C-alpha positions, 0 to 999 in steps of 0.5 A, a space after each residue: 417280462 424281463 430283457 437282459 440289457 447286458 450282464 449287469 442289467 436287466 429291464 422291463 419291457 414298457 409299452 406306449 399307446 401305439 403299441 396297444 389296442 382295446 379288444 371288443 368284448 361280446 357286447 356293444 352299447 348305445 353311447 347314449 347310454 355310456 356314462 363318463 362322469 367321475 368323482 374327485 373328493 367331493 366334486 363329480 365331474 361330467 367329463 373325465 378331462 382335466 386341462 393342463 397347468 400350462 399357460 398357452 392352454 389355460 387362462 381363466 377364460 378357458 378355465 370357465 369354459 371347460 368348466 361349463 362343458 363338464 371338465 376341469 382346467 388347471 391354472 398355473 399359478 406360477 405362470 404368465 397369469 400370476 406375474 403380469 396384470 396384462 398377461 395376453 401381451 406377454 403370450 403374443 410376444 412369446 408367439 412372436 419369437 423366432 424358434 432360436 430365440 424362444 427359450 432364451 426370451 421365455 426365460 427372461 419373461 418368467 423371471 418376473 416375480 409372481 405377484 400374490 395379488 394376481 393369484 387372488 384375482 385370477 382365482 376369483 375370475 373363475 369362481 365368479 363364473 360359477 364353475 370349479 377352480 383348480 390351481 397348480 403350484 410346484 412343491 417349492 412354492 405351494 407353502 407360500 401361496 396356497 392360502 392366497 388361492 384358498 382364500 379366493 376360492 380355490 376348489 381343487 389343489 394341484 402339486 405338480 412337477 416333472 417328478 414328485 415324491 412322497 420322500 424327497 430328501 434334501 440337506 438345503 431346504 426343509 422337504 415338503 411333507 405331503 402327508 402332513 400338508 394334504 392332511 390339513 387342506 380342506 380341498 381335494 388335492 391332486 400330486 404328480 407326476 409319477 411313473 412307477 407302481 412304488 412312486 404312485 403308491 406312496 403318493 397315494 399314501 399322502 392322502 391325495 384325492 388323485 395321482 398324476 401318472 406321465 413323466 415326459 410324454 408331453 408333445 412339448 416336454 423335453 425331459 426324456 431326452 434332457 434327463 433320460 427319464 420317463 415310462 411309456 404311458 401304457 406301462 405307467 398308467 397300468 402300474 399306478 392303476 395296480 398301485 391304486 388296487 393296493 391301496 384300496 385293500 390297505 385303507 378302503 380309500 380310492 385315489 384317482 389315476 389321471 393320465 397326464 400327457 402322451 395323448 393327442 386323439 380320442 383313441 388314445 384317451 380311450 386306451 388311457 382309461 382302458 389301462 386304468 385311468 380314471 381321467 386324462 390330463 391333456 394340453 397340446 390337443 387343447 392348444 389347438 383350440 381357436 380360444 387358446 391363450 397360446 396364439 397358436 403355440 404350447 409349451 410345458 412348465 419347465 420350458 423356461 427354467 433358468 438353468 435346465 429347460 426341459 421343454 420346447 415352444 412347439 407350434 400348434 394349429 388352432 383349427 377348431 373352437 374349444 367345444 368342437 375339440 372337447 365335445 364335437 361336432 367333429 369336421 376332420 377324420 383324424 381323431 383330434 376333435 370330439 374327443 369325449 365323443 370319442 371316448 363314449 364311442 369307444 366304450 360303447 362299442 366295446 361294450 362298456 357303460 362307465 370309467 370303471 367298467 371300461 377299466 376292465 376292458 382287455 387289452 392287446 399288444 398291437 404294434 401293427 394297429 397303426 399301419 395295418 391296411 393304412 397304405 393309402 392314408 399314408 400315401 396321401 397323408 389323410 386320416 390318422 397317417 396325417 
């Protein structure tokens, strides 16, 4: 539905997770009968969960732990872990800064050059533990560093930026030709972010195994305020899922839609899948793990940009182990623990037994979902109103 913004401009209405609800179907299931596995290239993953390539979220140790739980953690190869031998010392420094000085001091820390030998070492640390190694590079640096990561055993490459397009135009540098580049790689490639049907479709045509959907919804991201760019996640995912169908009709190739950001509870994750995602990428929910490398803080990949930061260092409360957050058991009632258990239960409650089946669930516009009948929770700051 188009809305007239003014005589010269019309706009589509878009929806976020808080605007929608998943409608129960005519049947229910046992949660034990629900299969949430998904395929990424030649790899089958037990959990449709990726940890964001953020330094306060993913360390080599977290990558190993999440891999053993059945998920996939993406290490930022342009972050602290590839710039400093003693990465934890720098992470502790970042956690010590006052809010007023955090961005400026982080810019100084991230001015340290990337050390190629550390890229290989970090990937090897993950591979030596016997789990899949996934890592992220920006389009500007992927040509320079991907061979080092590949030689070290990289299993999945993520080419990631605030917005990544299949048709970058530049009079300054030679743009990365994603289609040619991906065709020459022996590992699955995930690219993103994007937030529209056309952008997702063009990224799928590059040969990517997955497309990240999300521009600015993350808890630490300020892109929507700094640039005014973004699309609410429910609409962005649904549009990308439609692009996936079109690409499948054109080529016979299925490309995963990965919802990136904007999810803090199991219910959000369930809604992302019901809107059409095959998996989700999250950061801030995992930054709350006691093992998280951020020492109680979380920040995005553009927080420390040298000239135009588009992120904030936000404080998180480290409340549980990574295992409790991902697969439980939950000891709180706000939906932030046992995220995958919540997804399974949501699918079982609405009658769906697989990710692909759940993508067909009925969705309803329901802005009262978060507030209806919840006055006592709001007044007492408990449950979902905390």
